[in-house]
C-alpha positions in Angstrom: -111.1 -81.7 49.3 -108.6 -81.0 52.1 -105.1 -82.5 51.5 -105.2 -84.6 54.6 -108.5 -86.3 53.5 -107.3 -86.5 49.9 -104.6 -88.9 51.0 -107.3 -91.4 52.2 -109.5 -90.8 49.2 -106.7 -91.5 46.8 -105.6 -94.5 48.9 -109.0 -96.1 48.5 -108.8 -95.5 44.7 -105.3 -97.1 44.6 -106.6 -100.1 46.6 -109.5 -100.3 44.2 -107.0 -100.5 41.3 -104.8 -103.1 43.0 -107.7 -105.4 43.8 -109.2 -104.9 40.3 -105.8 -105.8 38.7 -105.8 -109.0 40.8 -109.4 -109.8 39.7 -110.8 -109.4 43.2 -113.9 -107.6 42.0 -115.8 -107.6 45.4 -112.8 -106.1 47.2 -112.2 -103.6 44.4 -115.9 -102.5 44.6 -115.7 -102.1 48.4 -112.8 -99.7 48.0 -114.8 -97.7 45.4 -117.7 -97.5 47.9 -115.3 -96.3 50.6 -113.8 -93.7 48.2 -117.4 -92.6 47.5 -118.1 -92.0 51.1 -114.9 -90.0 51.6 -115.4 -88.0 48.4 -119.1 -87.4 48.6 -119.0 -83.9 50.2 -116.7 -82.6 47.4 -118.1 -82.2 43.9 -115.0 -83.1 41.9 -114.2 -86.2 44.0 -117.8 -87.2 44.2 -118.2 -87.0 40.4 -114.9 -88.7 39.8 -115.8 -91.8 41.9 -119.1 -92.1 40.0 -117.1 -92.0 36.7 -114.9 -94.8 38.0 -118.0 -96.8 39.1 -119.4 -96.3 35.7 -116.2 -97.7 34.1 -116.3 -100.6 36.5 -119.8 -101.4 35.4 -118.7 -101.5 31.8 -115.7 -103.6 32.7 -117.8 -106.2 34.4 -120.7 -105.8 31.9 -123.2 -105.0 34.6 -126.1 -103.2 32.8 -127.8 -102.3 36.1 -124.6 -100.6 37.4 -124.1 -98.8 34.1 -127.6 -97.5 33.9 -127.5 -96.6 37.7 -124.3 -94.7 37.4 -125.3 -92.4 34.5 -127.7 -90.2 36.5 -125.4 -90.4 39.6 -122.5 -89.1 37.5 -124.5 -86.1 36.4 -126.3 -85.3 39.6 -123.8 -86.4 42.3 -121.4 -83.5 42.0 -124.3 -81.0 41.9 -125.7 -82.4 45.1 -122.3 -82.1 46.8 -122.0 -78.5 45.6 -125.4 -77.5 47.1 -124.8 -79.7 50.2 -127.7 -82.1 49.9 -125.9 -85.5 49.8 -127.3 -88.6 51.4 -124.5 -89.0 54.0 -122.8 -92.3 54.0 -124.4 -93.6 50.8 -122.0 -96.0 49.1 -122.9 -94.8 45.6 -123.6 -98.0 43.8 -126.7 -98.9 41.8 -127.5 -101.5 44.4 -128.6 -98.8 46.9 -131.2 -96.1 46.5 -129.3 -92.9 45.5 -131.0 -90.7 48.2 -130.7 -93.1 51.1 -128.4 -92.0 53.9 -126.3 -94.9 55.3 -124.1 -95.6 58.3 -120.5 -94.6 57.8 -118.0 -97.2 58.9 -116.3 -96.3 62.2 -112.8 -96.0 60.6 -114.1 -93.6 57.9 -116.0 -91.6 60.5 -112.7 -91.1 62.3 -111.0 -90.0 59.1 -113.8 -87.6 58.2 -114.3 -86.0 61.7 -111.5 -83.5 61.5 -112.9 -82.1 58.3 -116.3 -81.2 59.8 -118.3 -83.2 57.3 -121.6 -84.8 58.3 -119.8 -88.1 58.8 
């Protein structure tokens, strides 16, 4: 992941932690989804955000999220490596893993200089 993009990716993960610590679970999750969109084209970052999503599922005791994250954790980074990601997918078990989704405008602007499909 390019350094200029890594700043935004890490920023979303920091916002996730901040909101999680405050008990704002919906806002925390939204920042994880945004980190997923930003990290999706890069295997390490893609896999990492799925790991964090899995831990979040355990923290909130959401069986659906836990079960949904396990295959995503193992396959997500591989899909990034071979370039077959569903662009814009937010990464949670609440959406089909292969469904492309619209990328929010602010994230599109962040991704544009890095020539991703965003």
